[in-house]
C-alpha positions, 0 to 999 in steps of 0.5 A: 448456460450463459457465459458471465460478463467477466469473460470479456476481460479475458479476450485476446486484447493486451493491456498496456501497463507502461503508463502505470509502470512509469508513474510507479517509477516516478513515485518510487524515485521521488520517495527514494530521494528522501528514503535511501536504502529501502528499495524493496520495502518502498516497492512493497509499500507502494504495491499495498497502496495501489491495492488499497491495502493496510501496512503495519511498519514494525521496527526499533525506533529511529529507522525512518518508518514515520518519515517513509509513510509521510514521504509517500503521503506527501508524494501522492497527495494523500492524507497521513495518520500515525498510530503509536502502538503500545504493548497492550494495543493490537492491530485489531484494536485499530482495524476492527474485527469481523464477526460471523453472524449465523442468523 
């Protein structure tokens, strides 16, 4: 039995994450100049962006959810799109669903 190529990633070498940490800190500090008092939420939002995840920001009107998302998009140079949910709209209506086909 041969060892899979994945084993090479578990060698003794350490990865220097300091450059990534510096970039993350720069982005978060820039966004924090506009969005004040949401440090933990900003960190979680940034992590979701790093792992190519989806984020659903919920809350009452006026909390700055749209401004937060626009500020991240502008800081990172990425596109921004907003979906206004209504009571009859579910997240799956936007993201879709996966259906298992046994055949």
